[in-house]
N, C-alpha and C positions, 0 to 999 in steps of 0.2 A: 536508456529511457524507459519509463514505465508506460505500458499501454493504457490508454484511457479505457475504463471498463465499458463505457457505452460503445466505443468502436469495436471492441472484442465481442460484445454481446450482439451487435448488429451484424457483423461478419458471419458469426456462427448461426445467427437467426436466419440468414439467407439460405444456408444449407438445409436447415430444418424445414423452412418454408417450401423450398424446392421439392424436398421429398414428400411433404404433405400434399403438395399440388400434383405431383406425378402419380401417386397411388390412385387417387380418384379418376384420373384420366385413363390409367390402365384398366381400371374396373369398368369405366364407361365403354372403352373399346371392346372389352370382353363381352359386355352385355349386348352391345350393338352387333357384334359378330354372332352371338348366340341367337338373337332375334332373327337376323337375316339368313341364318344358316339352317333354319327350320327347327331350332330348339337344341341342337347339339352344341355343346360348349367346345369351341375350337380355340385351343391355346397351344402355341408353339412352346417348346421347352424354355426358351429365353423369357417369354412373357410369364409363363407359369412360375418360373424362379423369381422373377421380379415381384409378382403378387405375393408369393409365399414369404419372401424376405423383407417386404416393406415394413411390417411392424418392428422387426428387429433393427432395421436400418434407422427408423425414426427414433427408437429407444436409444440406440448407440449414438446417434447424432445429438440427442438431448443430453445424454450423459457426458459426451465430449464437450459440449457447450458449457455444462455445469462445471466441469473440471478446468476449462480454460478460464472461466470467470473466477473460480476459487483461487487458481494460481495467481492471476493478476491481482486479486484482492490481497493475497498473502504477500506478494512482492511489494505492493503499495504499503501495507502495514509494516513490513520489515524496513523499508526505506524511511518511513516516518519515525519508526522506533530508533533507527540509527541516527537520524537527525536530532531527536530528543536527547539521546545519550551524548552526542557531540555538544549540544548546548549545556548539558549538565557538566561535562568536562570543562568547558569554557567558564562556566559559573564557578566551579571549584578553583580554577586557576585565578580568576579575578578576585575571588574572596581571599585566597592565599596571598596574592600580591597586596591587597588592601591591608591584611593583617601584618604582613612583613615590612611594607614600605610606608604606608600612610599612618597607621596606628602609632608606630614609634615616634612620629613627629611631635606627639604630645609631651614627650619626656627627653628627647635627645637634643644635641647641639644644633642640628639643622632646623629643628622645630623652634628653638630659641631665636634663630636668625629670622624665621618667618614671623615670629611674635613681635619683632621690633617694628613691623609695619602694620598699622591698624587696618589698612585695606586687605592685606594678606590674611590677617586674622579673621575678618568678616567673611572673606571668600572661603577660607578653610572651614570655618564654623558652618557656613551654609552647606558645603559639600559633606562635611562630617555628620551633619544632622539628618541627611537624606536616609530614607529607609532602604535597607538592602538585606538580603538573606544572610543569616549567620552561617558559619561553617557547619554548625550542628544541623541546621535545617537542610543544607545541601547534602550533608552526609546521610540524612534520612533516606536518600535515594539508594538504589542498589549499590553494593560495594564496588570499588574500582576494578577488581579482578573480573567480576562477572560482567561488568560493562564492557571492558576491553574484549573479553572472549566472545561476547555476543556480536559485537561489531565485526570481529575478524572472521567469524564462521559464515559469513554471508557468501552464498554460492555465486 
């Protein structure tokens, strides 16, 4: 199942927002401690490490969020491309079937049997006149070998 980009974005946004909220709170605590301690900055090692690492944590979180969104977008694009290639394969098959089975009815014995009935002739004529892509138009898409290899290489 492909993750919805909005869900991925929202989940990672929560982490980024939490970090952005924690940093100002730590700074406020430091300022309050400084004011009430007579001007000396009192930071334990853990608090000092958090304050020093906060910008890197925010940057890392933003980068991780960007990567998750990019991966989800690539996965979605890959799945859509595979679906399009499958539709092209089906269109090629349908076109080949038309050329091999229906088109010969214009000249073979089975077609003569259909031509004996005016209702069949009208139905066949109606179907035969419908617009459909030609094999040349379908072949204008990527060649069969590259289509198959692209679909198979999906991780």
